[in-house]
Structure formats: structure tokens, C-alpha cells
N, C-alpha and C positions, 0 to 999 in steps of 0.2 A: 555607671560611675556614681559613687556616693556623693551626697551633697549635705552640707551642714544645714539642718532644718530645725525649726522650732518645734519642740515636742510638748506634751501635756505638762503643765506646771505642776511640780511636786513640792509641796510645802513641808519643811521639816518641822514637825510638831514638838514643842517643849513638853517634857514629861513632868507632871505635877501630881504624883501619886501620893497623897497624904492619908487616904482612907485605909483602915485596917479592918480585918474580920471582927465580928462581934465577939467580945471577951470582956473579962472584967476591966474596969476603967484603968487601973494601974498598969495591968499588963499591956493593954492596948497603947497607952502613952509610951511605954518603954519600946514596944515594937516599932512605932512610928519614929521615935527619936533615933533608933538604930538605923533605920532605913535612910533617914536624912543624913546622919553622920557618914555613912558609907557612900551616899550619893544616889541610892535607888529611888528615894522620894524627894530628892533635893529640888529646890525651886531656883532655877537659874534664869535671869532676865538680861537680855542684851540691851544696854541703855545707849550704846553709841555704835553705829555701823562703821566698818572700814571704809575709807575713802578710795575713789577710783581715779584713774588718769593722773593729770598733772597735780591734783590735790594731794596725791600720796607721795609725791616727790619732794624731798627736803634736803637742804644742805646740812652737812654733818655739824654737830654741835661743837662749840669752841672748848678748848681745854686750857686751863691755866698753865702758863709756861710754854705753850706751843710755839710762841714767837722765838724761843731760844733754840729751836730745832729747825734745821734747814729743810725747805720744802723741795721735794723731788718733782711734784706735779704742781705747776703754777696755775693752771686753769681751774676756776670753780667747778665742782662736781656735785651731783645730787644722788641721794640714796632713795630707794623704794622702801617706804616705811608703812607697813600695814598694821593698824591697831584697832582693837575693839575694847569697849568698856562694858563691864557686866556687874550685876548685883547678885549676891548670894543671901540666903535667909536661913538662920539657925532655929533652934528649938530651945525649950527650957533646959533640956539635958546638956546640949552641946551647942556652942557657937561656932563650931568649926566643921568643915568637910575634910575628909581624909585626902582626897585628891581629885583633880579634874584634868582631863586631857583635851587640849585644843588641837584639832587637825585642820590645817590650812590647805586650800586648793586654789592656785593662782594661775590666771592666764595672762601673759604679756603680749601685746600686739606690736608685731615687727615694724609696721609702717610708722609708728610713733617713735622709733629708736632715735636717740639724740645724735649719735655719731655714725649712724648707718643709713643715711638717707638714700632712698632708691633701692635699698636691699641688694647691693651689688653682690653679695655672697649667695644670694638665692636661698635664703633661709625660709623655713616654713612661715606662713602668716602669723602663727601663734606659737608661744612656748608655754609648756605646762610645768609648774613646780608644785611640790607638795612636801610638807614636814609636820611633825607633831611635837607638841611641848606639854609635859605634864607638870602641873603645880601641886604642891603639897601643903597640908595644913592651912586651908583657906578659911579665914575668919568671916563671920557675917559682916557684910558691908559692900562697898564699891571697890572694884578692882579693874586692872587693865591686863590685856594680853596682846603681844605684838611679835611679828616676825619682819625681817628685813632682807633686802637684796642690795649688794654693794653697787657702787656707781657703774661698774663695767657692764652689769646686766641691763641697766637702764639704757645705757649708750648703745649697746648692741642689739638687745631683744625688745626694747620698748617699754611702754607704760602698762600698769596693770589695768585690764579692761573687764575682768571678771574674777571675783573672789568668792570662794565658798568656805564655810566654817562649820565644823561639827564639834560640839562639846559633849564628852562622854565621861562616865565614872569609871572606877577601876574594873568593873565587870564588862565594859564596852557597851553599856546601855546608853542610848541617846537621851540627853537631857535638854538640849536646845541646839539651834544652828540655823543657817540660812545661806542664801546665795544672792550676791548682788552683781549685776551684769550690765555692760554697755555693748556687749557683742551681739551683732545681728545674727539671729538664729539660736541664741541662748537666752531664754526668758528668765527674769528674776525669779528667785526661789527654786530654780531647777538644779538638781544634783547632776550637773554636766559631766562630772568626773566619773559618774557611774553609767553613762549612756554611751555604748560602743558606736552608735551612729554618729555621735559628735566626736568622740576621742579618736576614732579611726577613720574619719571622713577624709576623702581626697578632694582636692581642688579641681578646677577646670583643666589644669595641666596634668592631672593624673597623680600629682605628688601629695603627700600628707598635708593637711591643713594645720595639724598640731604636732609639735616635736616635744618629747619628754626630756626635761633637763633637771640638773641638780644645782644647788646653791642657795636655796631658801633656808634661813637659819633663824633661831630665836634671837631676839634682841640682846639677850644677856651675854651672847658671844661676840658682841661688837661694841663700838664706841657708844651706842645708844643705851647700853646698860647704865650709864652715868646720868641719864635724864630721868627725873622723877622715880628713883628706885623704889620708894615706898609703895607705888601703885602696883607693883608686881610681886607675886608670891614666890616662894622658894622653888627652885627646880633642882634636879639632880643632873649634873653635867656628865 
């Protein structure tokens, strides 16, 4: 029987390739600038990590005029809001990156579900969600990226206990990323979503430990798009 076990820690290294082959100075600078613009030599720093557990659960932002519309659901509800802040660096030629793709990997822990105490449904201990968002024309400076799950996911499947993030350019090359985890058996910095021993593990009862689900979406598709919109770059819907 498979067991969820801690494996060797794998650290996602940030790519910082600014060196160019020996050539005339002007040509060398142009080559480096082109690499930075397309993202091959981009320097991306994660300045704020996504929060885990209850810290990632927030009430929906208020909207002007909401009191004029009748409520169907009277009880307060919370969303799962996962956000990271990151910094980009340009060059003398260009202050913009063409595009960056943020791919999220999220594990919710069933026993922490708000409205499913005791797991009467017999759900798997963990639910796995993934989605990717591509941002375009990213200027030099500080930015944010965020994905959310609506209240029903928190109520049924629980709080986020492990979050992985991969940041790539348009060629799929890794620029930065990491994994943050509170799950026993998944060490921080480990790409758990690539480990079949974790993703396909069975529990003591012989049933899967992790169930793959859908529903994780970019914040721009939800009410959270109205909060600090200038922190987020353009996406194609």
C-alpha cells in the first residue's frame, strides 16, 4: 500500500541568465536586452509568499450599492484568496517583459472544511487544484498575481495547506517558483504535483489521498478583480 512520504527537497531555481557570448559591446548589449524582453534572461523575484490555512480565507469585498440588492445567502462566507507579489527588472532597451505565465498548484485539506465537519461524504483527505494565468506587457517594478476559490470550495473541501507556483516565459522556461506546505509528508520547496508517490498515494483505507478537482480561477474572473486592480497586469480572457 502506498503511503504519503517526505521525499528529497527540490528547490525551484530562479533563472538569472544575463551573460552573453563574447562579441562586440553593442551587439552583446542588444542580445541581452532581447533576452530580457522575451523573458529568457528575465530576473523575477518573489517578494511576498502566498498565505496558507485560515490566513488565506477572506470575506468578499464590499461593493457600492450592494445594500440595494436583496441577499439570497444571509450567513457570512469566506473565499480562498491566494496571492503572491513579485518584482521585475528591465534594461536600458526595454522596461517591459512580453509575458509571464503563473501556474498554481493547490492542495486543500478536507478536515479543515467549514461546513463539512467529520467528512460525512467520505471525501479524499486532500483536493488538488491547478490553473495558469498569463500576464502581458509587464513593466519594471512591483506586481501581484492571484487566484481564488469561491466559498463553497472552502466550506466543502477545506483550507489551502500546500501551494506551489511556477513562473515561466512564453517559451515555457522556468524563471522562478517555489512550494509552501503545511502538509505532513510534503516538504516546503518540493514540487509535489510532479511526484506520483504523492499524487497517486493511497491512505490506510486503500482509497486515494488526493482527489483532482476543478474550480481554481484567476482573480480577474471574480469580485476580487475590483480590489487594487493596478497591481495586476493585463490578461487575455
